[in-house]
C-alpha positions, 0 to 999 in steps of 0.5 A: 486535463479538460473539463470533459475529462474532469467530469467523466467518471473515474477510478478514485485510485488511478484516476483512469476513466471507468468502463460502462459496467463500472459506472458508479463504482469507486475503483476500476477492475484493474485496481481492484485486482491489484489490491486482491493480488497484494492481499493474496501475497501477504497471506498463507504459510508461504506468504510475505507475512509468514516469511518475515519470521525468517528475517528477524535475525540480524544480518538476515535481511535479503540473505546478505552476510552479517556485517560486524565491526561495531563495538556495541552489541547488535540488537537481538532482532531486526526491528523492521520485520518485527514491527510489521509482524507485531500488534500494530503492524500488518495484522492490526491495520488489516483488522482496522479496515475490516471493522470499518467495512463491517460498520458500514455494512451494519455487521457485528465486529468479527472475533479474531481467533488463533495467533497473529498468522491465523488472524492475518489469514482470517483478515485477508479472507474477509477483505478479499470476500468483501473487496468487490463491495468495497470497490463499488461502494466505499468512498475510501477505497483509495486509502485502503489501496494505498495502505495495502500496497504499502504493507505489501511493499514493506513486507516484500522489501524485508523478505527480498532485501530490496531497497525502498523505491526511489523518490522523484520530485516533480513539479506541478504547474502551480509550482508545488513540488510533488514527491512520487515513486515509479509505482505511485498510483496517484497523487493530489497536489497540496498547492492547487488541489489538482488530482494526478493519475499514475501516468499523468504524474510521471509526465510532470517535469522533474525538479532539478536537485541542486547540491549546496556548495 
């Protein structure tokens, strides 16, 4: 990265340069649209959050057959989708971000109504309405993008049965090993502090994994 590139205004999420009409914002238009898409996918009666309820029974992950053979009784529900659905999961994380945004805006905290599905839909609506403001004004929009993206991937994995993305170790020129996936938006090296965007980090050399004898 050249000094000119480092000084140029860039999206805090993907590290790509900002267009003229985006200058001063913290997130570029494509990244903002990606966040909005993740939020939309979570909400509604047919959204990923609602579909988690159909993945609670043992053996229901991804539609595969139940596997038996253990001498101990299986758990009555699968813990992964349950933890995402329960308090402290998806709904609570999104509500925490709304409180954070409303505090910055000087607004009173919202009152949540109904069950968790209703609260999830309320939270998504409030976040999507205020997303343009956050992209332009909130310095922590990159953290919000990471958390929403993570929630989306976790819910989708439970609903579709897909495995977690493969973690790839890559080497920063300073010698630090960074662990990324193919959908990593960006990463900051803990050794030298260099910030890499999506395309930049995937261009780093892969660290060879040696198998112990």
